[in-house]
Residue frames as qw, qx, qy, qz and C-alpha x, y, z in Angstrom:
[[0.342, 0.177, -0.878, -0.285, 125.07, 99.71, 101.36],
 [0.734, -0.179, 0.230, -0.614, 121.82, 97.93, 102.24],
 [0.004, -0.270, 0.963, -0.013, 122.33, 94.31, 103.20],
 [0.673, -0.176, -0.541, -0.474, 119.80, 91.55, 102.47],
 [0.755, -0.460, 0.264, -0.386, 118.43, 89.64, 105.48],
 [0.693, 0.304, -0.648, 0.084, 120.73, 86.78, 106.57],
 [0.827, -0.556, -0.086, -0.008, 121.51, 84.61, 109.57],
 [0.004, 0.844, -0.530, 0.086, 124.84, 85.46, 111.15],
 [0.754, 0.225, -0.616, 0.049, 127.28, 82.60, 111.05],
 [0.760, -0.638, 0.069, -0.103, 127.92, 80.71, 114.27],
 [0.241, -0.726, 0.639, 0.080, 131.31, 79.76, 115.56],
 [0.703, -0.026, 0.709, 0.058, 130.77, 76.17, 114.62],
 [0.666, 0.688, 0.287, -0.009, 129.79, 77.16, 111.15],
 [0.165, 0.924, -0.340, -0.061, 132.89, 79.33, 110.75],
 [0.399, -0.493, 0.766, 0.103, 135.08, 76.46, 111.71],
 [0.720, 0.272, 0.635, 0.065, 133.28, 74.09, 109.33],
 [0.502, 0.860, 0.060, -0.075, 133.61, 76.70, 106.53],
 [0.136, -0.810, 0.553, 0.140, 137.25, 77.00, 107.21],
 [0.549, -0.168, 0.812, 0.101, 137.57, 73.26, 106.48],
 [0.538, 0.437, 0.716, 0.085, 135.11, 73.01, 103.61],
 [0.085, -0.301, 0.244, 0.918, 134.91, 76.44, 102.05],
 [0.258, 0.579, 0.773, 0.030, 131.17, 76.16, 101.18],
 [0.224, 0.276, 0.321, 0.878, 130.31, 78.91, 98.62],
 [0.323, -0.725, -0.408, -0.452, 126.99, 79.93, 100.14],
 [0.650, -0.605, -0.271, 0.372, 128.67, 80.04, 103.55],
 [0.486, -0.044, 0.090, 0.868, 131.32, 82.33, 102.24],
 [0.050, -0.542, -0.325, -0.773, 128.65, 84.76, 100.99],
 [0.560, -0.737, -0.354, -0.131, 127.04, 84.78, 104.43],
 [0.681, -0.375, -0.113, 0.619, 130.41, 85.34, 105.99],
 [0.290, 0.236, 0.184, 0.909, 131.03, 88.37, 103.68],
 [0.311, -0.715, -0.380, -0.497, 127.59, 89.77, 104.69],
 [0.677, -0.641, -0.295, 0.210, 128.57, 89.36, 108.35],
 [0.586, -0.095, 0.002, 0.805, 131.93, 91.09, 107.83],
 [0.102, 0.426, 0.260, 0.860, 130.31, 93.97, 106.07],
 [0.456, -0.735, -0.420, -0.276, 127.66, 94.25, 108.84],
 [0.700, -0.497, -0.206, 0.469, 130.26, 94.39, 111.50],
 [0.431, 0.059, 0.121, 0.892, 132.09, 97.09, 109.57],
 [0.152, -0.635, -0.341, -0.677, 128.91, 99.24, 109.27],
 [0.641, -0.693, -0.327, 0.045, 128.41, 98.75, 113.03],
 [0.649, -0.205, -0.080, 0.728, 132.00, 99.88, 113.54],
 [0.168, 0.394, 0.224, 0.876, 131.25, 103.14, 111.69],
 [0.445, -0.719, -0.344, -0.408, 128.13, 103.68, 113.83],
 [0.725, -0.546, -0.229, 0.353, 130.22, 103.13, 116.98],
 [0.485, 0.075, 0.044, 0.870, 132.80, 105.62, 115.73],
 [0.103, -0.567, -0.294, -0.763, 130.08, 108.23, 115.21],
 [0.623, -0.690, -0.336, -0.153, 128.61, 107.57, 118.69],
 [0.723, -0.373, -0.179, 0.553, 131.96, 107.85, 120.45],
 [0.337, 0.248, 0.113, 0.901, 132.80, 110.98, 118.63],
 [0.310, -0.673, -0.287, -0.607, 129.53, 112.56, 119.80],
 [0.746, -0.571, -0.309, 0.147, 130.24, 111.29, 123.32],
 [0.625, -0.097, -0.075, 0.771, 133.63, 112.89, 123.28],
 [0.050, 0.492, 0.203, 0.845, 132.21, 116.20, 122.05],
 [0.547, -0.696, -0.280, -0.373, 129.61, 116.16, 124.89],
 [0.767, -0.471, -0.200, 0.387, 132.27, 115.25, 127.54],
 [0.478, 0.187, 0.009, 0.858, 134.52, 118.03, 126.20],
 [0.181, -0.646, -0.209, -0.711, 131.64, 120.48, 126.74],
 [0.703, -0.643, -0.240, -0.187, 131.16, 119.27, 130.30],
 [0.580, -0.734, 0.342, 0.096, 134.56, 118.51, 131.64],
 [0.523, 0.710, -0.464, -0.084, 137.78, 118.37, 129.57],
 [0.256, -0.483, 0.824, -0.150, 139.51, 115.98, 132.01],
 [0.821, 0.118, 0.486, -0.276, 137.12, 113.28, 130.85],
 [0.821, 0.569, 0.053, 0.013, 138.81, 113.22, 127.43],
 [0.119, -0.811, 0.563, 0.107, 142.40, 113.39, 128.35],
 [0.653, 0.360, -0.659, -0.095, 144.65, 110.73, 126.80],
 [0.212, 0.165, -0.896, 0.353, 144.45, 107.54, 128.72],
 [0.496, 0.076, 0.457, -0.734, 140.95, 108.17, 129.97],
 [0.493, 0.200, 0.846, -0.024, 138.45, 105.41, 129.02],
 [0.521, 0.756, 0.275, -0.285, 136.50, 107.57, 126.50],
 [0.209, 0.822, -0.431, -0.309, 139.60, 108.58, 124.68],
 [0.289, -0.352, 0.878, 0.150, 141.10, 105.04, 124.74],
 [0.556, 0.395, 0.727, -0.076, 137.91, 103.68, 123.21],
 [0.428, 0.851, 0.033, -0.301, 137.75, 106.52, 120.61],
 [0.029, 0.716, -0.638, -0.283, 141.34, 105.89, 119.59],
 [0.439, -0.096, 0.893, 0.036, 140.84, 102.07, 119.44],
 [0.568, 0.596, 0.536, -0.184, 137.79, 102.41, 117.24],
 [0.328, 0.868, -0.209, -0.308, 139.57, 104.87, 114.94],
 [0.173, -0.528, 0.806, 0.205, 142.49, 102.53, 114.63],
 [0.519, 0.157, 0.839, -0.033, 140.22, 99.69, 113.70],
 [0.515, 0.774, 0.259, -0.264, 138.46, 101.79, 111.04],
 [0.165, 0.815, -0.474, -0.288, 141.80, 102.70, 109.53],
 [0.396, -0.285, 0.867, 0.099, 142.83, 99.06, 109.59],
 [0.591, 0.386, 0.697, -0.125, 139.86, 98.02, 107.71],
 [0.219, -0.030, 0.505, 0.834, 140.10, 100.60, 105.03],
 [0.338, -0.067, -0.305, -0.888, 137.16, 101.55, 102.84],
 [0.155, 0.296, 0.888, -0.315, 133.74, 100.79, 104.20],
 [0.109, -0.333, -0.574, -0.740, 130.76, 101.18, 101.87],
 [0.004, -0.443, -0.652, 0.616, 128.37, 103.29, 103.92],
 [0.041, -0.075, -0.430, -0.899, 126.22, 104.44, 101.12],
 [0.041, -0.559, -0.817, 0.136, 122.99, 104.11, 102.96],
 [0.009, 0.505, 0.235, 0.830, 120.78, 107.04, 101.99],
 [0.144, -0.453, -0.621, 0.622, 119.55, 109.21, 104.87],
 [0.128, 0.779, 0.507, 0.345, 116.62, 111.42, 104.02],
 [0.108, 0.525, -0.085, 0.840, 116.82, 115.19, 104.49],
 [0.576, -0.637, -0.114, -0.500, 114.37, 114.99, 107.19],
 [0.916, -0.272, -0.208, 0.209, 116.42, 112.39, 109.07],
 [0.567, 0.269, -0.175, 0.758, 119.54, 114.50, 108.69],
 [0.143, -0.587, 0.033, -0.796, 117.74, 117.55, 110.09],
 [0.796, -0.525, -0.171, -0.248, 116.27, 115.52, 112.97],
 [0.860, -0.150, -0.223, 0.433, 119.65, 114.26, 113.88],
 [0.355, 0.388, -0.135, 0.840, 121.22, 117.76, 113.79],
 [0.407, -0.634, -0.020, -0.657, 118.54, 119.15, 116.06],
 [0.878, -0.439, -0.191, 0.001, 118.96, 116.28, 118.50],
 [0.738, 0.067, -0.206, 0.639, 122.77, 116.72, 118.59],
 [0.068, 0.543, -0.072, 0.834, 122.38, 120.49, 119.03],
 [0.628, -0.624, -0.102, -0.453, 119.98, 119.89, 121.91],
 [0.900, -0.284, -0.203, 0.260, 122.36, 117.49, 123.61],
 [0.556, 0.249, -0.186, 0.771, 125.22, 119.94, 123.33],
 [0.189, -0.613, 0.005, -0.767, 123.08, 122.74, 124.81],
 [0.802, -0.537, -0.183, -0.185, 121.98, 120.53, 127.64],
 [0.832, -0.112, -0.224, 0.494, 125.61, 119.69, 128.41],
 [0.257, 0.421, -0.112, 0.863, 126.64, 123.39, 128.31],
 [0.467, -0.661, -0.049, -0.585, 123.82, 124.32, 130.76],
 [0.894, -0.377, -0.226, 0.088, 124.95, 121.55, 133.08],
 [0.661, 0.128, -0.190, 0.715, 128.56, 122.89, 132.99],
 [0.038, -0.581, 0.012, -0.813, 127.27, 126.44, 133.72],
 [0.700, -0.607, -0.168, -0.338, 125.30, 125.27, 136.71],
 [0.865, -0.199, -0.221, 0.404, 128.36, 123.46, 138.10],
 [0.425, 0.331, -0.126, 0.833, 130.58, 126.55, 137.57],
 [0.291, -0.645, -0.059, -0.705, 127.96, 128.75, 139.37],
 [0.834, -0.520, -0.173, -0.071, 127.81, 126.30, 142.33],
 [0.826, -0.053, -0.174, 0.533, 131.58, 126.33, 142.57],
 [0.220, 0.636, -0.053, 0.738, 131.87, 130.13, 142.85]]
């Protein structure tokens, strides 16, 4: 879902809208909520990638209770709480391939680092 440009509501505006329920203000508030939900999806994707990279380097980094996993679980809980999020933004084929190549490169770099550490520890 592509959002139109808008100014995010300030805390003072939110409080005023709560009292007056201005129709235009409510529309801006809806846009802000949707923007935050899209950002939440992006954060979920980033933490998922981070956990995959950490897993390739050192599995102890992703044990339950560790900061990365705590963050991943918290974001996943929030996405589930929100429910459906319209993330129908179209990504071109070229962008998808570029992202796949970058992710593969990051995983290979992480594996190489782990192998170097294993060799040093021998």
